[in-house]
C-alpha positions in Angstrom: 27.5 61.7 7.0 29.7 59.6 9.3 26.5 57.9 10.8 25.4 57.0 7.2 28.8 55.6 6.4 28.7 53.6 9.6 25.3 52.2 8.8 26.5 51.3 5.3 29.5 49.5 6.7 27.4 47.5 9.2 25.1 46.6 6.4 28.0 45.5 4.2 29.4 43.4 7.0 26.0 41.8 7.6 25.6 41.0 3.9 29.1 39.6 3.5 28.6 37.5 6.7 25.3 36.1 5.4 26.9 35.5 2.0 29.7 33.5 3.5 27.3 31.4 5.6 25.1 30.9 2.5 28.1 29.8 0.5 29.1 27.4 3.3 25.6 25.9 3.2 25.5 25.6 -0.5 28.9 24.0 -0.6 27.9 21.7 2.2 24.8 20.6 0.4 26.8 20.0 -2.7 29.4 17.9 -0.9 27.0 15.9 1.2 24.7 15.2 -1.8 27.1 12.4 -2.5 25.1 9.2 -1.9 28.2 7.4 -0.5 27.5 9.1 2.9 24.2 7.3 3.2 25.5 4.0 1.8 28.4 4.0 4.2 26.0 4.8 7.1 23.7 2.0 6.1 26.6 -0.4 5.8 27.8 0.6 9.3 24.4 0.0 10.7 24.3 -3.5 9.1 27.7 -4.3 10.5 26.4 -3.4 14.0 23.2 -5.4 13.5 25.4 -8.4 12.6 27.7 -7.8 15.6 24.8 -7.5 18.0 23.0 -10.6 16.6 19.6 -9.1 16.1 16.8 -11.5 15.0 15.5 -10.9 11.4 12.2 -9.2 12.6 14.0 -7.0 15.1 16.7 -6.1 12.5 13.9 -4.9 10.2 12.8 -2.4 12.9 16.4 -1.2 13.3 16.5 -0.4 9.6 13.1 1.1 9.4 13.2 4.0 11.8 16.6 5.4 10.7 15.5 5.3 7.1 12.3 7.1 7.8 14.1 9.8 9.8 16.6 10.4 7.0 13.8 10.4 4.4 11.6 12.8 6.3 14.5 15.3 6.5 15.0 15.1 2.8 11.2 15.4 2.0 10.9 18.4 4.3 13.3 20.4 2.0 13.2 18.7 -1.4 10.0 19.5 -3.3 10.4 16.4 -5.4 9.5 14.2 -2.4 6.3 13.8 -0.4 6.4 13.3 3.4 5.2 9.9 4.8 3.4 11.7 7.6 -0.2 10.8 7.4 0.6 7.9 5.0 2.1 5.4 7.5 0.7 4.6 10.9 0.6 7.5 13.4 3.6 9.3 11.9 3.3 13.1 12.2 5.4 15.7 10.4 8.9 16.2 11.8 9.6 19.6 13.4 11.3 22.4 11.5 14.9 23.3 12.4 15.5 25.9 15.1 17.9 27.7 12.7 16.7 27.1 9.2 19.3 29.4 7.6 22.2 27.3 8.9 21.0 23.8 8.3 22.4 21.5 5.6 19.5 19.1 5.0 21.7 16.6 3.3 24.0 16.5 6.2 21.1 16.5 8.7 19.5 13.5 6.9 22.6 11.4 7.2 23.1 12.4 10.8 19.4 11.7 11.6 19.9 8.2 10.2 22.9 7.7 12.4 21.3 9.2 15.5 18.2 7.0 15.3 20.2 3.9 14.5 22.5 4.5 17.5 19.4 4.5 19.7 18.2 1.1 18.5 21.3 -1.0 18.7 23.4 -2.3 21.6 26.9 -1.4 20.5 26.4 2.3 20.6 30.2 3.0 20.7 30.6 1.7 17.2 28.0 4.1 15.8 29.3 7.0 18.0 32.8 6.5 16.6 31.5 6.4 13.1 29.5 9.6 13.7 32.5 11.4 15.1 34.6 10.4 12.1 31.9 11.8 9.8 31.7 15.1 11.7 35.4 15.4 11.8 35.6 14.8 8.0 33.0 17.6 7.5 35.1 19.9 9.6 38.3 19.0 7.8 36.7 19.7 4.4 36.2 23.3 5.5 32.5 23.2 6.1 31.4 25.9 8.5 31.2 24.6 12.0 28.1 26.6 12.5 26.5 24.7 9.7 27.7 21.3 11.1 26.4 22.2 14.5 23.0 23.4 13.3 22.6 20.4 11.1 23.6 18.0 13.9 21.2 19.8 16.3 18.4 19.4 13.7 19.2 15.7 13.3 18.8 15.3 17.1 15.5 17.1 16.9 14.3 14.7 14.3 15.7 11.7 16.2 13.6 12.7 19.3 10.5 13.0 17.1 11.0 9.6 15.4 11.9 7.8 18.6 8.8 9.1 20.4 6.7 7.7 17.5 8.7 4.5 17.4 8.2 4.0 21.1 4.5 3.5 20.5 4.8 0.5 18.2 4.4 -2.0 21.1 8.0 -3.3 20.7 9.0 -2.4 24.3 5.9 -4.0 25.7 6.4 -7.3 23.9 9.9 -7.6 25.5 8.1 -8.8 28.7 5.4 -11.0 27.0 5.4 -14.8 27.7 7.7 -17.0 25.8 6.3 -19.4 23.2 4.7 -22.4 24.9 5.9 -25.8 23.7 3.4 -28.6 23.1 3.4 -32.4 23.0 1.4 -32.2 19.7 3.8 -33.7 17.1 2.7 -31.2 14.4 3.7 -28.2 16.6 7.1 -26.6 16.3 9.8 -27.4 18.8 13.4 -26.2 19.2 16.0 -27.7 16.8 19.6 -28.7 17.1 22.4 -27.9 17.7 21.5 -25.0 20.2 17.8 -25.7 20.7 17.0 -22.0 21.0 13.5 -21.0 22.1 11.1 -19.5 19.5 12.1 -16.1 18.4 9.6 -13.2 18.6 6.4 -15.1 19.1 4.5 -11.8 19.7 5.9 -9.9 16.6 2.3 -10.0 15.1 1.4 -7.4 17.8 3.9 -4.8 16.6 2.3 -1.8 14.9 2.4 -2.1 11.1 3.5 0.7 8.8 1.2 0.4 5.8 -0.8 -2.9 5.9 -4.0 -2.7 7.9 -2.9 -5.4 10.4 -0.8 -8.5 10.8 -3.9 -10.5 9.7 -4.6 -8.7 6.4 -2.9 -11.2 4.2 -3.3 -14.5 6.0 -2.0 -17.3 3.7 -3.6 -20.8 3.4 -2.7 -23.1 6.4 -0.1 -25.7 5.8 -1.2 -29.3 4.8 -2.6 -31.4 7.7 0.1 -33.1 9.6 0.2 -36.8 8.7 3.0 -39.3 8.4 0.9 -41.8 6.6 2.6 -42.8 3.3 0.9 -41.0 0.4 -0.5 -38.2 2.6 0.3 -34.7 1.3 2.3 -33.8 4.4 4.3 -37.0 4.2 5.1 -36.3 0.5 6.3 -32.8 1.4 8.6 -34.2 4.1 10.1 -36.7 1.7 10.6 -34.0 -0.9 12.8 -32.1 1.5 14.6 -35.2 2.6 15.4 -36.3 -1.0 16.3 -32.8 -2.2 19.0 -32.5 0.5 20.2 -36.1 0.0 20.5 -35.8 -3.8 21.6 -32.1 -3.8 23.5 -30.7 -6.7 26.5 -28.4 -6.2 24.5 -25.5 -7.6 21.6 -26.1 -5.2 24.0 -26.2 -2.3 25.6 -22.9 -3.4 22.2 -21.2 -3.7 21.2 -22.4 -0.3 24.4 -21.1 1.3 24.3 -17.8 -0.5 20.8 -17.0 0.8 21.3 -18.5 4.3 21.3 -15.2 6.2 20.8 -16.9 9.5 22.2 -14.7 12.4 21.8 -17.6 14.8 24.1 -20.2 13.3 25.9 -22.1 16.1 29.0 -24.2 15.8 30.0 -27.0 18.2 33.6 -28.3 18.7 33.6 -30.8 21.5 31.9 -29.1 24.5 32.4 -25.6 23.1 29.7 -23.9 21.2 30.2 -20.5 19.4 28.2 -18.4 17.0 28.9 -17.5 13.4 27.7 -14.0 12.9 25.8 -13.5 9.6 23.7 -10.9 7.9 19.9 -11.1 8.3 17.6 -11.6 5.3 16.5 -8.0 5.6 20.1 -6.9 5.7 20.8 -8.8 2.5 17.9 -6.9 0.7 19.0 -3.6 2.1 22.4 -4.4 0.7 20.8 -5.2 -2.7 19.0 -1.9 -2.5 22.3 0.0 -2.1 23.8 -2.0 -5.1 20.8 -1.0 -7.2 20.9 2.6 -6.1 24.6 2.9 -6.9 24.1 1.3 -10.3 21.3 3.7 -11.2 23.5 6.6 -10.1 20.9 7.6 -7.5 21.9 10.7 -5.5 21.7 10.9 -1.7 18.0 11.8 -1.7 17.0 9.0 -4.2 19.2 6.4 -2.3 17.5 7.3 1.0 14.1 7.1 -0.8 14.8 3.6 -2.2 16.1 2.3 1.1 13.0 3.7 3.0 10.6 1.9 0.6 12.4 -1.4 1.0 12.7 -1.0 4.8 8.9 -0.5 5.0 8.3 -3.6 3.0 10.6 -5.6 5.2 9.0 -4.4 8.3 5.4 -5.1 7.3 6.5 -8.3 5.6 8.0 -9.7 8.8 4.9 -8.8 10.8 2.6 -10.5 8.3 4.9 -13.6 8.1 5.4 -14.0 11.8 1.6 -13.8 12.4 1.2 -17.0 10.4 4.3 -18.7 11.8 3.0 -18.6 15.3 -0.6 -19.3 14.3 0.1 -22.5 12.5 3.3 -23.3 14.5 4.3 -26.0 12.2 7.2 -28.3 13.0 10.3 -28.1 10.9 11.5 -30.8 8.4 14.5 -31.5 10.5 12.4 -32.5 13.5 10.1 -34.8 11.5 12.8 -36.4 9.5 15.1 -37.1 12.5 12.3 -38.5 14.7 10.5 -40.6 12.0 12.6 -41.2 8.9 16.3 -40.8 9.4 17.9 -39.8 12.8 21.2 -39.0 11.0 19.8 -36.6 8.4 21.1 -33.1 8.6 19.8 -30.2 6.6 22.1 -28.2 4.4 21.5 -25.1 6.4 21.1 -24.9 10.2 17.4 -24.6 11.0 16.5 -21.2 12.4 14.7 -20.9 15.7 11.0 -20.3 14.8 8.1 -22.2 13.2 8.1 -23.2 9.6 5.1 -21.8 7.8 5.4 -19.4 5.9 9.0 -18.9 4.7 10.3 -15.5 5.9 12.8 -15.4 3.0 9.9 -16.0 0.5 7.8 -13.2 2.0 10.3 -10.5 2.5 12.4 -11.2 -0.6 9.3 -11.1 -2.8 8.0 -7.9 -1.1 11.4 -6.3 -1.6 11.6 -7.4 -5.2 8.1 -6.1 -5.9 9.0 -2.7 -4.4 12.4 -2.4 -6.1 10.8 -3.4 -9.5 8.3 -0.6 -8.9 11.1 1.9 -8.2 13.8 0.9 -10.7 12.1 -1.3 -13.4 11.5 -4.9 -14.3 14.7 -5.7 -16.2 17.2 -4.3 -13.7 20.2 -6.6 -13.9 22.7 -6.5 -11.0 25.5 -8.5 -9.4 24.8 -9.3 -5.7 28.1 -9.1 -3.8 26.5 -8.5 -0.3 27.7 -11.9 1.0 31.4 -11.7 -0.2 32.6 -10.5 3.2 30.9 -13.5 4.8 33.0 -16.0 2.8 30.5 -16.4 -0.1 30.9 -15.4 -3.7 28.7 -13.2 -6.0 25.6 -14.1 -8.0 24.2 -12.1 -10.9 20.5 -11.6 -11.7 18.6 -10.2 -14.6 15.9 -8.8 -12.3 14.9 -8.3 -8.7 12.2 -11.0 -9.1 14.7 -13.5 -10.3 16.8 -12.9 -7.2 13.7 -13.2 -4.9 12.6 -16.4 -6.6 16.1 -17.9 -6.0 16.0 -16.7 -2.4 12.7 -18.4 -1.9 13.6 -21.8 -3.4 16.9 -21.7 -1.5 14.9 -22.7 1.6 14.0 -26.0 0.1 17.6 -26.6 -1.0 18.6 -25.7 2.5 16.3 -28.4 4.0 14.5 -26.0 6.3 11.1 -25.4 4.6 8.4 -27.5 2.9 7.3 -26.2 -0.5 3.9 -24.7 0.6 5.8 -22.4 2.9 7.8 -21.2 0.0 4.9 -20.9 -2.5 2.5 -19.4 -0.1 5.2 -17.1 1.2 5.8 -15.7 -2.3 2.1 -14.9 -2.7 2.0 -13.3 0.8 5.1 -11.2 -0.1 3.5 -10.1 -3.4 0.4 -9.0 -1.6 2.4 -7.0 1.0 4.6 -5.3 -1.6 1.7 -4.4 -3.9 -0.4 -3.1 -1.1 2.4 -0.8 0.0 2.8 0.5 -3.6 -0.9 1.1 -3.8 -1.1 3.0 -0.5 1.9 5.3 -0.3 3.1 8.1 -2.6 6.5 9.7 -2.3 7.1 11.5 -5.6 5.2 14.5 -6.9 
């Protein structure tokens, strides 16, 4: 009888113990389903990208892999979502956690985002401090330390899986490839003032794509033939840029500045030159994605889902765009105008350090808008306040396409692109965005 009573007591203790852990996990999932955890993590990653001055293409890579890590954790548990494994290049399913019963998948998804992001930036201390604050907050809220530890351990498991896959995208190899070779050909790109930086990421076309078949899948028309003969198409395009900047309205200047997103802006005072750190174009659209997710009351899973789609579009968009940039290697308006028309002419925006055709803003903004329209609808109005902290105001749009169209034309107002780069870039971005929509499925 005593033995039976003892066994019953042991069973009761086991049940109570399991129940307490179960309640801890349920409460943890409820608490961490708040999308603010992801939005804050995304914002922190953006801040570090700005601080570390990553180029626009490289920044798209820094956004991509953390988002996929977070999404795959969510998709492994939530039956509403479909894994991207088998849908994007060479991605295999993430491993299952070592201790399934103790893992909070919501917490693990946020921590996987942070862990992968930490591995891709330079200022790791900033991400580590943020991660420690988040873990401390979870602890202070009374979440079981066993759950926190198991969730963090699983995030590290996922990180290792994603980083092994990321390491095969040819990024590391391209770090040692030759620099862009300059030419005496007047039609070819050359470094521009004031810092005369070398061409950024001339081998980005060789990075593994996510969804599009290759960098060459959506090759745009080449730019007009270089000619400074009056009446020639190219000459007319040069003069269009020259006149737009010279006769610029206040609104055009505001639009140009709002969409500048140039992380390489250099300022010169006497013999001293210093950088003004700014958000990248991709960072701006990741910010817009957060704004849209918040407005649509998206929960944690849906917010991660939206960001992952846009991150894929940015990544493939930059690869497609950079393929054309370094194929045509067209000279920038500033170079042509200063050398042949007006040596004192200065564009509204500082010219970024890479060839002209096509416009990166036009490609990735359109791809992002196409994807966000697919996810959230055509008439999704929003106020873009992403640039407020960089000294700019807000702008309101009635749709994502309206915003992308303004981003594209801002490059003419800024004096850094000819119109074909903008028009062809928009078409290129549409093709990238629509192809991604056609090829991947994330909802059941």
